[in-house]
N, C-alpha and C positions, 0 to 999 in steps of 0.2 A: 430453533432459529439460529443461524450463523450470523455473527456480528462483524461488519466491515468498518474499520476506522479509516476515514479519509482525512489526510493531514496535508494542508496547503494553506499558505498565508492569504490566498485569494478566496474570498467567500464565493465569488462567481465560479471559480474553478471547482470548488468543493461541490457546489450545486450541480454543475455540469457532469461531474463524475457520478454523483448519486443518481442523477436523471438517466445516465447511460446504463446504470446497473439495476435500476428500479424493477425491471421485468424479470430479473433472475429470481427463481422461486427459493424461498427459505432464508432470505437475508434481511437483516435490519442494518441500519447505518447510523454511525456516529461521526461527528466532525471535530477536528482540532485545528485551530488557527496557527499553531506553531509547534515546535518540537517539545517544549516544556509542557504544554497542554496535552500533547499526545502521551508523554510519559506519565503525567498525572492520571489520565484516563486509563492507561494501561494498568496502573496499580489499583484503581478503584473498580474497574469493570472489564472483565476479560473480553478479548476480541479474537477472531479466527483468521483474519487477514487484514493487512494494512496496505493502503495506497498512499504513497509518500512522495512529496516533492523534495527536491534537494535544496533549492534556494529559498531559505527562510531567514527572517531577520535575527532571531534570538539563538538559534541552534541549527547548524547545518544538518540537512537530511542524513548525510552519512553518519554523523554522530548519533542521531536518533536510531538509525538502522543498527549500528554496532551495540548501542545500549539495549535495545529491545532484544536482539538476538543473544546477548550475554545473559539474559534472565532465563533461569531454568525452565520456566513455564512457557516461554515463547521461542525456544531454540528451533523448533520445527515449523514456526508460523510463516506462511508465505507473505513476503513483502514485495509489493510491486512499486517500482520507482516510476513516477510519472513526472517528467521534468522538461524544461526547455533546453537543457544541456545535451546536445546531440553529439558531442565530440567523443571519439573512441576512448580517450583516457578516463573521462568521467564514467562511461559505461563500464569499462573494465574494472575500475576501482569499486563501483557499487556491486557488481556481480562478485568480485573477489571478496567483498565484505559480507556477502551472504544474501544479497537481493535475489529474489526468485526470478524476476524478469525486469527489463528496463525498456520503458516506452517513452517516446518523446511527444511533447505538445507542439502543435495541435495534434490531437489524437482522434482516431475513428471510434465512435461509441461502440459499434458492433465488435470491433477487434478487442477493445478493452473488456467488454462483457465476456467474450469467448475465452480470453486469457484468464480472467478471474475464475470462470466456471471450471476450466481445466485445472488450475492450481488447487481449487477446493476439492475437486474430484480426486486428484492425486493425493492430497493430504488425507482424505478419507479412505483411500485405497480402492476407489471405484475405477473400473476399466473405462477409459475415455474413448476407446475405439468403437 
């Protein structure tokens, strides 16, 4: 089973993301309410993909992104940014920092699921066509 870590300070948003991905085969889900909790979980239990908000109270999502990708075990881990920040500067900064894709809220559940499946397939070396 592949593990997806969903990081957002909104419990409702975490539940919505997980509900959107529930039908993807072979995945389990974990939640983190903030960046520090995400880093703690990263060190205690490996994950295969992260869905990450940018705006969180204790640690900005970009800082989490940079920290995770600086860890040798997670350098190739897909990280999906899911945020309310739709401005080009935020998107460019996240993608430049190593985010795999950048989606804005509100999101389409089907689009999120398709994007996650594609990223996992690419990571595993499957042909997505």
